[in-house]
C-alpha positions in Angstrom: 0.0 0.0 0.0 2.8 2.4 0.9 4.7 1.6 -2.3 1.6 2.3 -4.4 1.1 5.6 -2.5 4.8 6.6 -3.1 4.5 5.7 -6.8 1.3 7.8 -7.2 3.1 10.7 -5.4 6.1 10.4 -7.7 3.9 10.4 -10.8 2.0 13.4 -9.6 5.3 15.2 -8.8 6.7 14.4 -12.3 3.5 15.6 -13.9 3.7 18.9 -12.0 7.4 19.3 -13.0 6.6 18.7 -16.6 3.7 21.1 -16.4 5.8 23.7 -14.8 8.6 23.2 -17.4 6.0 23.6 -20.2 4.7 26.9 -18.7 8.3 28.3 -18.3 9.2 27.2 -21.8 6.1 28.7 -23.3 6.8 32.0 -21.5 10.4 32.0 -22.9 9.0 31.4 -26.4 6.6 34.3 -26.1 9.3 36.6 -24.8 11.6 35.5 -27.6 8.9 36.2 -30.3 8.2 39.6 -28.7 11.9 40.4 -28.8 12.3 39.4 -32.4 9.3 41.6 -33.4 10.9 44.5 -31.5 14.2 43.8 -33.3 12.5 43.9 -36.7 10.9 47.3 -35.7 14.3 48.7 -34.7 15.8 47.5 -38.0 13.0 49.2 -39.9 13.4 52.5 -38.0 17.2 52.5 -38.4 17.1 51.7 -42.1 15.6 55.2 -42.8 19.1 56.7 -42.4 21.6 53.8 -42.3 22.3 51.6 -45.3 21.0 48.1 -44.8 24.4 46.5 -45.5 26.2 48.6 -42.9 23.3 48.0 -40.4 23.7 44.3 -40.8 27.4 44.4 -40.3 27.1 46.5 -37.1 24.4 44.2 -35.8 26.4 41.1 -36.6 29.5 42.5 -35.1 27.7 43.5 -31.9 26.0 40.1 -31.5 29.2 38.2 -32.3 31.1 40.1 -29.6 28.5 39.4 -27.0 28.4 35.6 -27.8 32.2 35.5 -27.9 32.3 36.9 -24.4 29.7 34.4 -23.3 31.8 31.6 -24.8 34.9 32.8 -23.0 32.9 33.1 -19.8 31.9 29.5 -20.2 35.5 28.6 -21.0 34.5 27.3 -24.4 37.0 27.6 -27.3 35.9 30.2 -29.9 36.8 27.8 -32.7 35.9 24.1 -33.2 36.8 22.0 -36.2 33.2 21.1 -36.7 32.4 24.7 -37.5 33.7 23.9 -41.1 31.7 20.7 -41.4 29.4 20.4 -44.5 26.1 20.9 -42.5 27.6 24.1 -40.9 28.7 25.4 -44.3 25.2 24.8 -45.7 23.7 26.4 -42.5 25.9 29.5 -43.0 24.8 29.9 -46.6 21.1 29.7 -45.7 21.7 32.1 -42.7 23.2 34.7 -45.0 20.3 34.4 -47.5 17.6 34.4 -44.8 19.0 37.2 -42.7 19.8 39.5 -45.7 16.5 39.1 -47.6 14.3 39.2 -44.5 16.0 42.4 -43.2 15.5 43.9 -46.6 11.9 43.0 -46.6 11.4 44.5 -43.1 13.2 47.6 -44.2 11.3 48.5 -47.3 7.9 46.6 -47.1 5.2 46.7 -44.4 6.3 45.0 -41.2 3.0 43.2 -40.8 3.1 41.5 -44.2 6.8 40.5 -43.8 6.0 39.0 -40.4 3.0 37.1 -41.8 5.1 35.5 -44.5 7.8 34.6 -42.0 5.2 32.5 -40.1 5.3 30.0 -43.0 8.8 28.9 -41.9 7.6 26.0 -39.7 5.4 24.7 -42.5 8.3 24.8 -45.0 10.6 23.1 -42.3 8.1 20.2 -42.0 8.0 19.8 -45.8 11.8 19.9 -46.0 12.2 17.4 -43.2 10.0 15.0 -45.2 12.0 15.5 -48.4 15.6 15.7 -47.1 15.5 13.7 -43.9 12.9 11.1 -44.8 10.5 12.0 -42.0 7.0 10.5 -42.2 4.5 13.2 -43.1 1.0 11.8 -43.7 -1.5 13.1 -46.3 -3.3 15.3 -43.8 -0.1 17.2 -43.0 0.8 17.5 -46.7 -2.7 18.9 -47.3 -2.1 21.4 -44.4 1.2 22.4 -46.0 -0.5 23.2 -49.3 -3.2 25.2 -47.5 -0.5 27.1 -45.5 1.3 28.0 -48.7 -2.0 29.1 -50.2 -2.3 31.4 -47.2 1.1 32.9 -48.2 -0.1 33.4 -51.7 -3.2 35.2 -50.3 -0.9 37.6 -48.4 1.2 38.2 -51.5 -1.8 38.4 -53.9 0.2 38.0 -57.2 -1.5 39.1 -60.3 -3.5 41.8 -58.5 -3.0 45.6 -58.0 -2.2 44.9 -54.4 0.8 42.7 -55.3 4.2 44.2 -54.5 7.2 42.5 -56.2 9.2 43.6 -53.1 7.2 41.2 -51.0 9.2 38.4 -52.7 12.1 39.5 -50.5 10.2 38.2 -47.5 9.5 34.9 -49.2 13.2 34.4 -50.0 14.1 35.4 -46.5 11.6 32.9 -45.1 13.0 30.1 -47.3 16.5 30.9 -46.2 15.6 30.8 -42.5 13.7 27.5 -43.0 16.8 26.1 -44.7 18.9 27.3 -41.8 16.6 25.5 -39.3 16.8 22.3 -41.4 20.6 22.5 -41.6 20.7 23.1 -37.8 19.2 19.7 -37.2 22.2 18.2 -39.0 24.7 20.4 -37.2 27.3 18.5 -35.1 26.2 18.1 -31.4 29.7 19.2 -30.4 28.7 22.8 -31.1 27.0 24.5 -28.2 24.2 27.0 -28.4 26.6 29.8 -27.7 28.9 28.8 -30.6 26.0 28.5 -32.9 25.0 32.0 -31.9 28.5 33.3 -32.4 28.8 31.9 -35.9 25.3 32.8 -36.7 26.1 36.5 -36.0 29.3 36.3 -37.9 27.3 35.2 -41.0 25.2 38.3 -40.5 28.4 40.4 -40.9 29.1 38.5 -44.2 25.5 39.1 -45.4 25.9 42.8 -44.7 29.3 43.0 -46.4 28.0 41.2 -49.5 25.0 43.6 -49.8 27.1 46.7 -49.0 29.5 45.8 -51.9 26.6 45.2 -54.2 24.8 48.4 -53.2 27.9 50.5 -53.4 26.6 53.1 -50.8 29.0 55.1 -48.7 29.1 54.1 -45.0 27.6 56.6 -42.6 28.3 57.0 -38.9 25.1 56.3 -37.0 24.2 59.1 -34.7 21.4 59.9 -32.3 18.3 57.8 -32.8 19.9 55.6 -35.5 22.7 54.6 -33.2 20.2 53.9 -30.4 18.1 51.8 -32.8 21.0 49.6 -33.8 22.4 49.2 -30.3 18.9 48.3 -29.1 18.5 45.8 -32.0 21.8 44.1 -31.0 20.8 43.8 -27.3 17.3 42.6 -28.1 18.5 40.2 -30.8 20.9 38.5 -28.4 18.1 38.2 -25.8 15.7 36.9 -28.4 18.1 34.2 -29.6 18.9 33.2 -26.0 15.3 33.1 -25.0 14.5 30.9 -28.1 17.2 28.4 -27.1 15.9 28.4 -23.5 12.3 27.8 -24.8 13.3 24.9 -27.0 15.3 23.3 -24.1 12.6 23.8 -21.4 9.4 21.7 -21.5 8.0 19.6 -24.3 8.7 20.8 -27.9 5.2 20.0 -29.0 3.8 22.3 -26.3 6.3 25.2 -26.6 6.6 25.4 -30.4 3.1 26.6 -31.2 3.9 29.8 -29.2 6.2 30.8 -32.1 3.1 32.2 -33.8 2.8 34.9 -31.2 5.4 36.7 -33.3 2.6 37.4 -35.8 0.6 39.2 -33.1 3.6 41.3 -32.0 4.8 42.0 -35.5 1.4 43.0 -36.8 0.6 45.0 -33.7 3.9 47.0 -34.0 3.3 47.5 -37.7 -0.1 49.0 -37.0 0.6 51.0 -33.9 4.2 52.2 -34.6 4.3 52.4 -38.4 0.7 53.2 -39.2 0.2 50.1 -41.4 -3.3 49.0 -42.3 -4.5 45.4 -42.6 -7.1 44.4 -45.3 -9.3 41.4 -45.3 -7.1 39.3 -47.6 -4.1 39.8 -45.3 -6.1 38.8 -42.3 -7.4 35.7 -44.0 -3.9 34.7 -45.2 -2.5 35.1 -41.7 -5.3 33.0 -40.2 -4.6 30.2 -42.8 -0.9 30.2 -42.1 -1.3 30.1 -38.3 -4.1 27.5 -38.4 -2.3 25.1 -40.7 1.0 25.5 -38.7 -0.8 24.6 -35.5 -2.5 21.7 -37.2 0.8 20.3 -38.5 2.3 20.5 -35.0 -0.8 18.8 -33.5 -0.8 16.0 -36.2 3.0 15.5 -35.6 2.3 15.0 -31.9 -0.5 12.5 -32.7 1.7 10.6 -35.1 4.5 10.4 -32.5 2.1 9.0 -29.9 1.3 6.2 -32.3 
């Protein structure tokens, strides 16, 4: 009788610990998404006076310095041979593409529409995992992937007067970030989160340098508000990345991951309140389709994993 009571107590305690971890992980994820949305807003504000290439280089340098200091604090070497492994080289290429094109999209297109398109990243990741990693994706999830991509097309509205060719920048950025996430799954386990952050921000410097050379604009010294915006983006960006890693390592992934979609709420809210953007019915419908299908794909994945 005593052993049964102890077993029941242990199970209850474990359930409470899991529930507590899920709550903490979810809060970290919400904080991360809010910080990423603020980072996007600061980029958009700074891009008014500072060239995008230079802004990316300053942002990447600031983030890299912070993560390098964190690595030294943790007594981790700043270089590991696995940094040059094929998955990491692929990851860096996708990181450069994703960061560059998404920042361009945020800088010169409405923040709300760029954020909406970015929400398709988990949908593309699931499709990529099925194609490149051979993960099982049933017909229901494939159907949801198609519906989610239709949602992206509704936001873009090609062939109509509302279509802006510049919105393709957000699509390319989203595809680049999805490719980065897929490559991260194949990244060597010997690389810590801090080192991944360090080299992630170093690739941002590369992205900025490439675009600065192509753009050919003279560098300007950020002053006043622009300097504050860039410094704020660096600090918020480091926090956002750290919070995201904490979220994914606290609680159950299936519980924590859906809170990624809160970025849409924060991004659209900042776009409307800070930049005076207006949402039409088609954009709202597209956003709802993207979020609904993303949540459905996550739920179906959990059901499939449970057998």
